C-alpha positions in Angstrom: 8.9 78.7 -48.5 11.6 76.1 -49.7 14.9 77.2 -49.6 17.7 75.7 -51.7 21.1 74.1 -49.9 23.6 74.0 -52.7 26.3 71.5 -53.0 28.7 73.4 -55.1 30.6 71.0 -57.4 34.0 73.0 -58.0 36.2 73.0 -61.3 39.0 71.1 -59.1 36.8 68.0 -59.3 37.5 67.9 -62.9 33.6 68.6 -64.0 33.5 70.8 -66.7 30.9 72.7 -68.4 31.6 73.3 -72.1 30.5 76.2 -73.3 27.8 75.7 -76.4 30.0 76.2 -79.4 32.5 73.4 -77.9 29.5 70.6 -76.3 29.9 67.9 -78.8 28.0 65.8 -76.8 26.0 64.3 -73.9 28.6 63.9 -70.8 28.7 61.9 -67.7 29.8 61.8 -64.5 29.4 59.9 -61.3 29.4 61.8 -58.2 29.8 59.8 -55.3 28.1 61.8 -52.3 28.2 61.2 -48.6 24.6 62.3 -47.4 23.7 63.5 -43.9 20.2 63.0 -42.1 19.2 65.1 -39.2 23.3 66.9 -39.1 23.5 70.6 -39.2 26.9 70.9 -40.4 29.0 74.2 -39.7 29.1 77.1 -42.3 32.6 76.7 -42.7 32.6 73.6 -43.9 34.6 73.5 -47.4 32.0 71.3 -49.1 29.1 73.4 -48.3 27.7 76.4 -49.2 24.2 76.9 -47.7 22.1 79.4 -48.2 19.2 80.2 -45.5 19.3 80.5 -41.7 18.1 77.3 -40.9 22.1 76.0 -41.6 23.5 78.5 -39.5 23.1 76.9 -36.1 26.4 75.4 -34.6 24.8 72.6 -33.7 26.8 69.0 -33.9 23.9 67.1 -33.2 24.3 62.9 -33.9 23.7 61.8 -37.1 22.9 59.0 -39.9 25.0 59.2 -43.2 24.9 57.5 -46.5 27.1 56.9 -49.1 25.1 57.4 -52.7 26.3 57.5 -56.1 24.4 59.9 -58.6 24.8 60.2 -62.6 25.5 63.9 -63.4 24.5 63.9 -66.8 25.0 67.5 -69.0 23.0 67.7 -72.1 24.4 70.9 -73.3 26.4 74.1 -72.0 22.3 75.1 -69.9 20.6 71.7 -69.4 22.0 68.9 -67.0 20.4 66.2 -64.7 21.6 64.5 -61.8 19.8 60.7 -60.6 21.1 57.7 -58.8 23.3 55.5 -60.8 21.5 52.6 -59.4 18.6 51.0 -61.2 15.7 50.9 -58.4 14.1 48.2 -59.8 17.2 45.4 -60.0 19.8 47.6 -59.2 21.8 47.7 -62.3 24.0 50.8 -63.3 22.2 53.4 -65.0 25.6 54.7 -65.7 25.7 53.6 -69.4 21.9 53.4 -70.1 20.3 55.1 -73.5 19.8 58.9 -73.1 16.3 59.6 -74.8 14.2 62.3 -75.3 10.6 63.0 -74.5 10.2 61.6 -78.2 12.2 58.5 -77.4 14.8 59.7 -79.6 18.3 58.4 -78.7 20.2 61.8 -77.6 23.5 60.4 -78.4 22.1 60.7 -82.6 20.9 64.3 -81.9 24.6 65.5 -80.5 25.1 68.5 -83.0 27.2 70.7 -80.7 24.7 73.6 -81.2 23.3 74.1 -77.7 20.5 72.2 -75.8 19.0 69.3 -77.3 15.4 68.8 -78.5 12.8 68.5 -75.2 16.1 69.7 -73.3 15.8 73.6 -73.2 17.2 75.6 -70.7 13.8 76.9 -70.0 12.7 73.7 -69.0 15.6 72.7 -66.9 15.2 75.7 -64.5 12.1 75.5 -63.1 11.6 76.8 -59.4 11.6 74.5 -56.9 8.4 75.3 -55.7 7.1 74.5 -59.6 9.0 71.1 -59.1 7.3 70.3 -56.2 3.9 71.0 -57.5 5.1 68.9 -61.0 6.1 65.7 -58.4 2.3 65.8 -56.8 0.2 66.3 -59.5 1.8 64.9 -62.4 2.0 68.1 -64.2 2.6 68.2 -68.0 6.3 69.2 -67.3 7.2 65.8 -66.4 6.7 65.0 -70.3 9.1 67.4 -71.3 12.4 66.0 -70.0 14.1 63.5 -71.2 14.8 60.2 -69.5 17.6 57.3 -69.1 17.0 53.9 -70.1 18.4 50.9 -67.9 20.3 48.9 -69.4 19.2 45.8 -68.1 15.2 45.6 -68.2 14.8 49.0 -70.1 13.0 50.6 -67.2 13.2 54.1 -68.3 13.5 56.6 -65.9 12.4 60.6 -66.0 15.2 62.4 -65.5 13.5 65.4 -63.9 11.3 63.4 -61.3 13.2 59.7 -61.5 9.8 57.9 -61.9 9.7 55.0 -64.2 7.6 55.6 -67.4 5.3 52.9 -66.7 5.1 51.8 -63.2 5.7 54.7 -60.5 6.1 52.2 -57.6 10.2 52.4 -59.2 11.2 55.9 -58.8 14.9 57.2 -58.5 16.4 59.6 -56.5 17.2 62.9 -58.5 19.1 65.9 -57.4 18.3 69.3 -59.4 21.2 71.1 -61.0 21.5 74.5 -60.9 23.8 75.8 -63.8 25.4 79.1 -64.5 26.0 79.0 -68.5 28.7 82.2 -68.3 31.3 80.8 -66.1 30.5 77.3 -65.8 29.3 76.9 -62.2 27.7 74.3 -61.3 25.6 73.1 -58.2 23.4 70.1 -57.0 20.1 71.2 -54.8 19.7 68.8 -52.2 16.5 70.6 -51.1 14.5 67.3 -52.9 17.4 64.9 -51.7 16.4 61.9 -49.2 19.0 59.7 -47.9 18.7 56.4 -48.1 17.1 54.5 -51.2 14.0 53.1 -48.6 13.6 55.9 -46.2 12.0 59.0 -47.2 14.0 61.3 -44.4 15.3 64.5 -46.1 19.1 65.0 -46.4 20.4 67.7 -44.3 23.9 68.1 -45.9 25.9 66.6 -47.9 30.1 66.3 -49.1 31.8 65.1 -52.4 33.4 61.8 -52.2 34.9 61.4 -55.2 33.8 62.4 -59.0 34.6 60.2 -61.8 34.0 61.0 -65.8 32.2 57.7 -67.2 34.5 55.9 -69.7 37.4 57.7 -67.8 40.1 56.1 -64.9 40.6 58.7 -63.5 39.3 60.4 -60.3 38.7 63.7 -58.8 42.4 64.8 -58.3 43.9 63.0 -61.4 45.2 60.0 -59.5 44.9 56.9 -61.2 41.5 54.6 -60.2 42.2 51.2 -59.6 39.0 50.2 -61.8 35.5 51.3 -62.4 34.4 49.2 -59.9 37.0 49.8 -56.9 36.9 47.9 -53.9 35.1 51.2 -52.3 32.3 50.8 -54.7 31.6 46.9 -55.7 33.2 45.0 -52.7 36.9 44.2 -54.4 38.6 41.2 -54.9 41.2 39.6 -52.2 42.5 37.0 -53.7 40.3 34.2 -51.6 40.9 30.5 -52.8 37.3 29.8 -51.8 36.0 32.8 -54.1 38.3 32.2 -56.8 36.8 28.8 -57.2 33.4 30.4 -56.9 33.8 32.7 -59.5 35.8 30.4 -62.2 33.0 31.7 -64.6 31.5 34.5 -65.6 28.5 35.4 -62.6 26.6 38.0 -61.5 27.9 37.3 -57.8 31.3 37.4 -59.6 31.0 40.8 -61.0 29.9 42.3 -58.3 32.9 41.4 -56.1 34.9 43.1 -58.6 35.8 39.9 -60.9 36.7 40.2 -64.2 36.9 37.3 -67.5 37.3 37.8 -71.3 34.3 38.1 -72.8 34.4 34.8 -74.6 34.1 33.7 -71.6 31.0 35.6 -70.7 29.7 34.6 -74.1 29.8 30.4 -73.3 28.9 31.4 -69.8 25.6 32.7 -71.4 25.2 29.7 -74.0 25.2 27.1 -71.3 22.7 28.9 -69.2 19.3 27.0 -69.2 17.4 29.4 -67.4 15.9 31.8 -69.6 15.7 34.6 -66.8 19.2 33.9 -65.8 20.2 33.9 -69.8 18.8 37.5 -69.9 20.5 38.6 -66.6 24.1 37.4 -67.7 23.6 38.8 -71.2 22.7 42.5 -70.0 25.3 41.9 -67.3 27.9 41.4 -70.0 26.8 44.2 -72.1 27.1 47.1 -69.0 30.6 45.3 -68.0 32.0 45.7 -71.3 30.4 49.1 -72.3 31.8 50.2 -68.7 35.5 48.9 -69.7 35.3 46.3 -66.8 35.9 43.5 -69.4 39.7 43.1 -70.4 39.6 41.6 -73.4 37.9 39.5 -76.4 40.0 36.2 -75.4 40.5 33.4 -77.4 40.4 29.8 -77.8 36.5 29.5 -76.0 34.4 26.4 -76.7 30.7 27.6 -76.8 28.4 24.5 -77.2 27.3 23.4 -80.6 23.7 23.6 -79.8 22.9 25.7 -76.8 20.9 24.0 -73.8 17.1 24.2 -73.4 15.5 23.8 -69.9 13.7 20.7 -69.5 10.5 22.9 -68.7 10.3 24.0 -72.6 8.8 21.5 -74.8 10.7 21.2 -77.9 9.3 20.4 -81.1 10.5 20.3 -85.2 9.7 23.3 -86.8 7.0 21.8 -88.7 5.1 20.5 -86.5 4.9 23.9 -84.1 1.0 25.5 -84.4 0.5 28.7 -86.3 -1.3 31.5 -86.1 -3.0 32.9 -89.1 -4.2 36.0 -87.3 -3.9 38.0 -84.2 -7.2 38.6 -83.4 -7.9 36.5 -80.2 -6.3 36.3 -77.8 -4.8 32.5 -78.0 -3.7 33.5 -81.5 -1.8 36.7 -80.1 -0.3 34.6 -77.1 0.9 31.9 -79.5 2.6 34.6 -81.4 4.0 36.1 -79.0 5.3 32.9 -77.8 6.8 32.3 -80.8 8.4 35.8 -81.1 9.7 35.2 -77.4 11.1 31.8 -78.4 13.1 33.7 -81.5 14.2 36.2 -79.5 15.7 33.6 -76.9 17.6 31.9 -79.8 18.8 35.5 -81.2 20.3 35.9 -77.8 22.2 32.7 -78.2 23.0 33.6 -81.8 24.7 36.7 -80.8 27.0 35.2 -78.1 28.2 32.1 -80.4 29.2 34.1 -83.0 31.5 36.0 -80.3 32.3 32.6 -78.5 33.3 30.9 -81.8 35.1 33.7 -83.9 37.1 35.2 -81.1 40.6 35.3 -81.9 40.4 33.8 -85.7 41.1 35.7 -88.7 38.9 36.0 -91.7 38.2 32.8 -94.3 37.1 33.0 -97.0 33.7 30.8 -97.2 34.5 27.9 -99.9 33.0 24.9 -100.6 35.5 23.0 -99.3 33.6 23.0 -96.2 31.2 20.5 -95.5 27.7 21.4 -97.3 24.4 21.7 -95.9 23.5 17.9 -96.6 26.6 16.7 -94.9 26.0 19.0 -91.7 22.5 17.9 -90.5 22.1 17.9 -87.1 18.6 18.3 -85.2 18.2 20.3 -82.1 15.1 18.4 -81.1 16.6 15.7 -80.7 19.7 16.9 -78.8 18.2 20.0 -76.5 17.8 17.2 -73.8 21.4 16.9 -73.4 22.5 19.9 -72.0 26.3 20.1 -72.6 29.0 22.5 -71.5 31.1 22.2 -74.3 31.3 22.2 -77.7 32.0 18.5 -78.0 29.3 17.0 -80.5 26.9 14.2 -80.3 27.9 11.2 -81.9 25.6 12.0 -84.9 27.4 14.9 -85.5 29.9 15.4 -88.0 33.3 17.1 -87.1 34.0 20.3 -86.4 35.6 21.1 -89.8 35.6 19.2 -92.9 37.2 19.3 -96.1 36.6 18.1 -99.8 39.8 19.4 -101.1 42.4 20.1 -98.4 44.7 21.3 -101.3 42.1 24.0 -102.2 43.5 27.4 -101.4 41.7 29.1 -98.8 42.3 32.6 -98.6 43.0 34.1 -95.0 42.7 37.7 -94.1 43.1 39.8 -90.6 41.9 39.1 -87.1 38.6 39.9 -86.6 38.9 43.3 -84.5 37.2 44.2 -81.2 34.8 46.6 -82.7 33.4 43.4 -84.6 32.5 41.9 -81.1 31.4 45.0 -79.3 28.8 45.4 -82.0 27.4 41.9 -81.5 27.3 42.1 -77.8 24.8 45.1 -78.2 23.1 42.9 -80.6 22.9 40.6 -78.1 21.8 42.9 -75.0 19.1 44.4 -77.9 17.5 40.6 -77.9 18.1 40.2 -74.1 15.6 43.1 -73.6 13.2 42.1 -77.1 13.0 38.6 -75.0 12.2 40.7 -71.8 9.5 42.8 -73.5 7.8 39.7 -75.1 7.6 37.6 -71.9 5.9 40.9 -70.0 3.3 40.9 -72.7 2.9 37.3 -72.3 2.4 37.7 -68.8 0.2 40.8 -68.7 -1.8 38.5 -70.9 -1.8 35.7 -68.7 0.8 33.6 -70.1 4.3 32.9 -69.6 6.9 31.8 -71.6 6.9 27.6 -71.6 3.5 27.5 -72.3 3.7 26.3 -75.8 6.4 24.3 -77.2 9.3 25.6 -78.9 11.7 25.2 -81.8 15.5 25.5 -82.5 15.2 26.1 -86.5 17.7 29.2 -85.9 20.0 26.9 -84.0 20.1 24.7 -87.1 21.1 27.6 -88.9 23.9 28.2 -86.8 24.9 24.8 -86.8 25.5 24.2 -90.9 27.4 28.0 -90.7 29.8 27.4 -87.8 32.9 27.1 -90.0 33.1 30.8 -91.5 31.8 33.8 -89.8 31.0 35.0 -93.2 28.6 32.4 -93.4 27.5 33.1 -90.3 26.9 36.4 -91.0 25.6 35.7 -94.7 22.6 33.1 -93.5 21.7 34.4 -90.1 22.0 38.5 -90.1 21.8 38.8 -93.9 18.9 36.0 -94.8 17.0 35.0 -91.6 17.1 38.8 -89.7 16.2 39.8 -93.0 13.2 38.1 -93.3 12.1 39.0 -90.1 12.1 42.4 -91.8 9.7 41.5 -94.1 7.1 39.7 -91.8 7.1 42.2 -88.7 5.1 44.6 -90.2 2.5 42.1 -91.0 2.5 40.8 -87.8 2.4 44.6 -85.9 -0.7 45.1 -88.0 -2.5 41.9 -86.6 -2.1 43.0 -83.2 -3.1 46.5 -84.5 -6.3 45.3 -85.7 -6.7 43.4 -82.1 -6.5 46.9 -80.5 -3.3 45.2 -78.7 -1.7 48.7 -78.4 0.5 47.4 -75.7 2.1 44.8 -77.7 2.4 47.1 -80.8 4.7 49.6 -79.1 7.1 46.8 -78.2 7.0 44.6 -81.7 7.8 48.6 -83.3 10.7 49.0 -81.1 11.8 45.2 -81.8 11.2 45.5 -85.7 13.7 49.2 -85.6 16.1 47.2 -83.3 16.1 44.5 -85.9 17.0 47.1 -89.1 20.0 47.8 -87.2 21.1 44.5 -86.4 20.7 43.3 -90.0 22.9 46.3 -90.6 25.7 45.0 -88.3 25.4 41.7 -90.2 25.9 43.2 -93.6 28.2 45.9 -92.2 31.0 42.9 -91.4 30.3 40.7 -94.3 31.0 43.6 -96.2 34.3 44.3 -94.6 35.6 40.5 -95.0 34.9 40.7 -98.6 37.4 43.9 -98.5 39.8 42.5 -96.5 39.8 39.3 -98.5 39.1 41.0 -102.0 35.9 39.1 -103.0 32.6 40.7 -105.0 30.1 40.9 -101.8 27.3 40.0 -104.3 28.7 37.0 -105.3 30.2 35.3 -102.0 26.9 36.1 -100.4 25.3 34.5 -103.4 28.0 31.4 -103.0 27.1 31.0 -99.2 23.3 31.0 -98.9 23.0 28.7 -102.4 25.6 26.6 -100.5 23.9 26.4 -96.8 20.0 27.6 -97.4 17.3 25.1 -98.9 15.5 26.9 -101.7 15.2 30.5 -102.8 14.6 33.7 -100.4 10.7 34.1 -100.5 8.9 37.9 -101.5 7.5 40.3 -100.8 10.9 42.1 -99.3 10.5 45.1 -97.2 12.8 47.3 -99.8 12.8 50.2 -97.7 14.3 48.5 -94.7 16.2 46.2 -96.3 17.8 49.2 -97.8 18.3 51.1 -94.1 20.3 48.0 -93.1 22.5 48.2 -96.2 20.7 45.2 -98.4 20.5 46.6 -101.5 18.2 44.4 -103.9 21.6 43.2 -105.6 21.9 41.4 -102.8 18.4 39.3 -102.6 16.8 39.6 -106.1 19.0 37.1 -107.8 18.3 34.5 -105.0 14.6 35.1 -105.2 11.5 33.7 -107.7 8.4 35.5 -108.3 10.0 38.7 -106.9 7.9 41.7 -106.3 8.4 44.9 -105.7 6.6 47.7 -103.8 8.0 47.2 -100.1 6.0 44.9 -97.1 3.0 44.5 -98.8 
């Protein structure tokens, strides 16, 4: 019979389990443990509460120990999970990962304060240890009843009960069972199934608590101020070494791990100037992790983003009109063309999100105005400039000045500075786009190809270039025209892969489409906010910007339903279209 070994987490450690009536949303704690192997501690050890004769020995034989951080997730007053905070795939922190129900619904969105969340019932979370062991051996149905946590870097989803990744069991995170007493709020971690080293199968004999930190809090177990979420103890620290300072002058993965920090706009410029797609994705996701964890102190100002983000010389860049098109998704080659094209769009979407952060950090809201140079005066070809990588905003000789005024006396209303929330929203967009690019690259690889196997274009980059003078122009053209157009065509693309029987691609494309609805909503939200701050009619302001900067009319049919979900009602786009057809995205 397997006996439980319980490590109690007393109230003085700062972990409070609210009653069902007071539970508003999931709570997360990082619990730092010291795990001991092949050692029997004395029963009077204050950190250990043991059950079973096997822990009654007074032996103090030699042992090995390991410090491990676990993420404790309290979903309700009767449901809790504990998983290794480090993703076993690439080392990302799961602390800020999305919590998902068994039906892939974001748990944060379901928080009602009325007890256990869907698929997270107390009954499902209080199975016996023997039953749990059987589930792990046979992949039983109970595993599917438990929620998961999504890694913020590569979107691996780990079952909170078993620790297994959703589609690749080679990656399994360590888990501890949690014992909850809903009456008095007592909580303990069951060490029975714990393994000490992440690369070792050796069982744990005992454990002690080193520190507990509530996620999003800067206070430690006894209420003392913690130096930072990433202290010298857990992240290496920063000792002021001059050579190290020079090496970490700009944002980097190594610098972040060493405890360095930079303003968000510097992160954005670093991502924009990164030519390697894989490195760009890694930096983008890391910036999001650092921001959400509170390790990026401010947005900053005065950044110098490149007019056109450089591309790797391994990529063949062509003008949009010369790109190969695929009318159907039936054959493998046609699906590869579609996936490659979508991956290129997502790569550009990463840059567009970071460009709006870098370009408008520290600026005030300015109304879009005809005093800015028009599209015809701002022509610039990405295809002709992509081969010359740049790390600053200095334009090529053929580029226009960064601002041009036809009438310097024309009044341009100036509003408030863009708030911090604006930049956080677009950083979330950037992280989503980075994940989308990863999804599509994975599908290309699964089908025997890779990103870069086909030519790419920079049409989105050119749209960003002509809208670089005004944040309202940028929101209108990039997010409320181009991204909204994606909502119109995505369902047709998904249908092509469904007809081809490519269920794996369909699954990812549906995720991407649903995320894109939120991205259009983000653009619409902030465009409307700008209009309200400046006292402008949002429809008139949008129509003026599109007519000034976008060639031609908006083409139906429109996906009215998803546009409406994003806040784009027909009054935005109907006056800009011809031969408008109602009825969604058919």
